[in-house]
N, C-alpha and C positions, 0 to 999 in steps of 0.2 A: 627404416626405423621411424616409429611414430613419435612426433614431437608433441609434448604436452605444453599447453599454454598456461602460464601462471596467471591466476586471477589475483589482483592486488587486494589487500585488506581495504575495508571501506574507508578508513581514515585517510588512505592515500587517494581517494576519489571524492574531493570535497563537494563537488556539485551533486553527485549522487547521494552522498551522506546527508547533506543539508536537505535535499528534497525528501529523503526518507524520513528524516526527523520531523519535517513539516507535516508530512502525511500522517505520521504517528500521532502528532498533537491533534490534528483534525479527526483522526480515528478515535481518540479519547473522547472527543465531544459526541461523536455518533454513538459510542458505547454508552456514555452517560445518558443520552436521550433514550436509547433503547431500554436501559434499566429503569429510568424514570417513568416511561410510558408502559412498562410491563410487556414489551415486545420480546418475549422469551426466546422465540426462534431466532430472531435477528441478533439478540444478545449472545446466544451460543455461537452463532456464526462469526460475528464481528469481534467478540471479546479477545481472542488471541492475536488479532492482527496488529494492534498498536505495538505490542511487545516484539512481534516479529519484525515490524518495520524499523524499530529502534535497534535491534540486535543482530538480525540475520546477516550472514555474509552475502556477497553479491549474487551468486547463483540462486540462493534461497529467497533473496529479496525480490527478484523478478517473479518468483512463484507466489509470494505473498501479495504482490501488487496485482497479479492476475486474479487471485482469490477475492481481493477487495473489489476489483472491477466487476467480477461476476455477480456481485450483490445488486448490480444495476441491470438485471436482465429485462428483456422486452415483455415477458409474461409474469415474472415474479421479481419484484424490485423492492429494495429497501425504501425507495421513495414512496411506496404505497402505505407505509406504516410510520415513517419517521419524518419530522419536519424538514423542509427544504433548507432552512438555515443551517442545518448540520450535514445533511446528505450532499448538498451541492459542493460545499467547500472540500469535503472529503474526496469526492469524485475528481474535482479539479487538482487536488494535491497528488492523488494517485496517478492521474494522467501526466502531470509534470514529472513525477518520479519515473514513470515508464519512458518518457522522452529523454530524460537525463541518462538512463541506462542505455537506451538505444544510441544516443550520441556517443557515449563512451565506447560502446561496442563497435560502432562504425569507425571511430578514430584510433582504435588501438592497433598497434603494429607489432 
């Protein structure tokens, strides 16, 4: 018999939820900068992420964090078109979120 592990709702994971909300706020600033600077490509890529970071359940939240992290590629990076004062805090918050999710997964029993 296969056992299905229940994933708790985000509000039951305060560390993960708080990290996701911080990442969403930083994402709002990146989206605003992309809009202001006319970086349409990055705007299309990044615009859905703050909402996903605010609302997605845990499994989808990890995917949203991966998408956000992928914007910082070695050859094509959001850093190339948007100012560091918005891109670096977003990256930091995304990395914090990923670590919070990893800690929760490592400690769940």
